[in-house]
MIZA-114203 format. One record per atom (N, C-alpha, C): x, y, z. Coordinates in pm, whole numbers, plus 50000, padded with zeros to 5 digits. Layout:
<nodes>
XYZ ...
</nodes>
This chain:
<nodes>
063096336884884 063386323284837 063226313084949 063716316985068 063596308085183 062136305585218 061326316285211 059896315085238 059226305885137 059616307385010 059056298984904 059416284384926 060656281784964 061096268084988 060346261685103 060136269285212 059416263785326 057956261085291 057376269785208 055986267685164 055876255085079 056806253584984 056796241684898 057006228984979 057926229485076 058166217785161 056916214285240 056246224485293 055006222185367 053936215785281 053776220685158 052796214885067 053126200385034 054406197485012 054816183784982 054486174485098 054766178985221 054476170785339 052976168385354 052196178985338 050736177785353 050146168785245 050546170885121 050026162485012 050496148085027 051706146085078 052186132485103 051356125485208 051026132585317 050206126685423 048786123985374 048236132985293 046896130785238 046886118485147 047916117185065 048016105484977 048126092585058 048936092985163 049066081285251 047736077785315 047026087885365 045736085485430 044706080185331 044736085485209 043806080685107 044016065785082 045286061885072 045606047685052 045236039485175 045596044485294 045346037085419 043856034685440 043056044985423 041616043685446 040986034385344 041446034985220 040876026385117 041316011985129 042606009885154 043155996385154 042885988785283 042905995885396 042805989085525 041475991085597 040846002485574 039596005385645 038386004885554 038606003085425 037526002385326 036626014685335 037256026485349 036516038985357 037126049085261 036306058585219 036786069785140 037276080585235 038536084185224 039146093585318 038416107085321 038116112385201 037436125285194 036046124485255 035306113785225 033966112185280 034006110785431 035006103485479 035166101985624 035406115485689 036276123585628 036546136685686 035316145685678 034566144885570 033326152585558 032356149285671 032306136585708 031366132185811 031826135985951 033126136485972 033656138786107 034236152786127 034606159386017 035316172086027 034546182986100 033226183186081 032426193686147 032456192286299 032506179886347 032596177586491 034006180686543 034996177886460 036376180886497 036576195986508 035956203586417 036046218086423 035446223586552 034296218386591 033676222486717 034546218586836 035116206586828 035986201886936 037216210686951 037776214986838 038946223886842 038586237186906 037396242386873 036956255086931 036796253987083 036176243187128 035976241187272 037316239487342 038196231487283 039516229287342 040286242387352 040176250887249 040866263687250 040376272687362 039076271687393 038496280087497 039006276387636 039246263487658 039576258887794 041066256187814 041846256187706 043246252487717 044136264787706 044196272687812 045126283787821 045076293087701 046246295587643 046396304987532 046426297987396 045946285687391 045966278387264 045276286087153 044176292587186 043406299787086 044106311887028 045216316187092 045956327787043 047056323986945 047286310986926 048416306386844 048086307986695 048666317886626 048316320086485 048766308686394 049756300886438 050236289886355 049186279286330 048216278086418 047176267786403 046236270586287 046256282886237 045436286286119 046306292986012 047606290386016 048556297085927 048326293385781 048626302785691 048596299985548 049816291785506 050946294485569 052166287085537 052006272685586 052026262785497 051756248985539 052786243285635 054046247685623 055076242485714 054886248185854 054556261085863 054266267285993 053046260786056 052056257785973 050826251086019 051136237386078 051886229286004 052246215886054 053086216786181 054026226286183 054866227886301 054076231686425 053076240286407 052246244486520 051486232786580 050936224186494 050186212586544 051106201986604 052306200586548 053266191186606 053646195486748 053846208486768 054126213686901 052946211486995 051756213586943 050546211987024 050386197687071 050716188186984 050636173987022 051656170787130 052826176787121 053876173787218 053646179787356 052866190787363 052676197687490 052026189187599 050866182887575 050246174887682 051106162887722 051856157287628 052736146187660 053796150787760 054386162387731 055396167987821 054786171487957 053576177187956 052926181288081 052646169388171 052136158388113 051856146388192 053146140988253 054216140588175 055496135888226 055996144388341 055846157488329 056286166588434 055516164188563 054206162588553 053386160288673 053736146988739 053946136688659 054266123588715 055616123788786 056566131288734 057886132088796 057866140088925 056976149888933 057006159189047 056086155189161 055176145589139 054266141189246 054856128789312 055276130189436 055976119189504 055046110089583 053896115189624 053026107289711 051776102389639 051816101889505 050636097389431 050386082489454 049126079089464 048726065089479 049186057189357 049646044689378 050146036589268 049076034289162 047816032689207 046716030889112 046556043289024 046596055089088 046466067489012 047606069188912 048806065388953 049956066288864 049776057388741 049376044888765 049216035388655 048126039888559 046986044288615 045896048788530 046306061288452 047026070288518 047496082488450 048426079088335 049336069788358 050256065488251 049476059488135 048486051088168 047666044988064 046906055587985 046316065088057 045576075887990 046516084387904 047736086687955 048706094487879 049066087487749 049216074287754 049516066687633 048366067287534 047126066287585 045956066987498 045816080887435 046046091187517 045966104887466 047036107387361 048236102287389 049336103787294 048996097187160 048456084987167 048076077887045 046996085486969 045996090687042 044916098186978 045436110886912 046356117786980 046906130086924 047766127386801 048486116186803 049296112586686 048396109386566 047296102286593 046326099386486 045746112386432 045416121486523 044896134586483 045896142086395 047166141786435 048206148786361 048376143186220 048276129986208 048536123486079 047306123585988 046116121286046 044926119385963 044056131885946 043976140286048 043086151886044 043806164385997 044936167186058 045636179786034 045966182385886 046426172485809 046776175385669 045606180285584 044496173085586 043356177085503 042656189385561 042756190985692 042166202685758 042846215585712 044106214585670 044846226485626 044086233885516 043566226585418 042916232985305 041576239285344 040896233185442 039666239285494 039996252085570 041016251285656 041406262985735 042006273985647 042616270185535 043146280185443 042026289385395 040836283585375 039666291285331 038966298185447 038486290185542 037646295885648 038476303385753 039786301685751 040636308885845 040966322985800 040576326585676 040886339885624 040316351185711 039036350585754 038526361285841 039316362685970 039636351386034 040366351886160 041766357586141 042426353886030 043756359386004 043686374385980 042636378785910 042456393085885 042136400486014 041216395086093 040836401586219 042026402286314 042886392086310 044026391386402 045026402486376 044996408286255 045906419286221 045266432986243 044016432886287 043296445486308 043816452686432 043836465886425 044276473986540 043106478286627 041886474486587 040696478486662 039906466186705 039076468186808 038166457886855 036786464086872 035806455486889 034436459986914 034076456587057 033606466687131 033136464687268 031616465887269 030986458387357 029516458587364 029056457587509 027836462287532 027196460687663 025696461987646 024966456087739 023516457587742 023146468287844 022296477587801 021716487587891 020216485487886 019696478587987 018296474587982 018116464387872 017256467687776 017036458687663 017796463087538 018586473587550 019316478987436 020766474287435 021246471087316 022646467287299 023426479287250 024476482887322 025356493787281 026676488087234 027216493687126 028506489187075 029386501287047 030696499087054 031646509687020 032976503486980 033766511186906 035096506786867 036106510986974 037026502187003 038106505187098 039416500487037 040506506687081 041816502487033 042186488987093 042776480887013 043186467587059 044226469087169 044006461687277 044926462187390 044476471587499 043506480487470 043006489587573 042196481887677 042206486887800 041446480787907 039946482987884 039176472087897 037726473187882 037126480388003 036226489587976 035536496488084 034566486788152 034236489788276 033336481288353 031976480088283 031506467688270 030216465088208 030296462188060 031446464887999 031636462187856 032386449087837 032136442387724 032916430387693 033416431087550 034456423687524 035076423187392 034196414687302 033586420887201 032556414087122 033026410186982 034276412886950 034776408886818 035506395586830 035826389786715 036486376786714 037996377986699 038526390186707 039946392386682 040836385186783 040346383486905 041156377387009 041016362287016 040126356486938 039916341886939 039976336186798 041116337386729 041186332986589 040976318086569 041496309986660 041366295386644 039936290986671 039306296586774 037916293186804 037006296886687 037226308986632 036406313486519 036596304286399 037826300686369 038106292086254 037506278186272 037586272886394 036976259886421 035476259986398 034816270586445 033366271686426 033006273486278 033786281686208 033516283786065 033766271085984 034766263286023 035026250685951 033876240985971 033326240586092 032186231886119 030976236086036 030736249186030 029616254385950 029846251685801 031066253985754 031396251985613 031196237385572 031686228085653 031566213885620 030116209185627 029336214885719 027916211485728 027186215985602 027446228385559 026826233585436 027266225485315 028556222185310 029086214485197 028446200685190 028236194785307 027596181585312 026156182185261 025436192885298 024056194485253 024006196885102 024886205485053 024896208884910 025256196884824 026266189284870 026706177684792 025826165484812 024946166184911 024036155084937 024706143785007 
</nodes>
């Protein structure tokens, strides 16, 4: 019952934000919200994949592609708060920073915060339904107990199954997507929206 209530609450929040965005884009920006997302979503998916690759363990966070809408929203809210907290920590701990660098950093932090808040309100809600579909493979792979290892021997590609968590032997690399669920979902969302755009014209 508790799980059902959290799911319903998440759906209400997401649908409420989508309704708000639909009104905002139409009334104030003279744009169709869905069409705008169709045009920009594929680039956002690629951007999420790249960000996941370079930003620590972000790509391991299952909440970013969760089926539960409340868990999904909570994961992105935490993600938005992290860089804000990190910038504040660095500014407090650096005592000899140049005043110019401090001011520019504060300005950049404010701009980044604003951009992340816009992302949270305008992108994340409608992105949920795309990730609900294209995130299915990543969610399934993430529960797998096996991985695929690969290596090149001359011009030949060799592959084998290994247990998840086992140390890779020298010369082999992890060739499955089980360890990068967010990156995989971002790429699939970009591909899905590109195909959808072509099909719908």
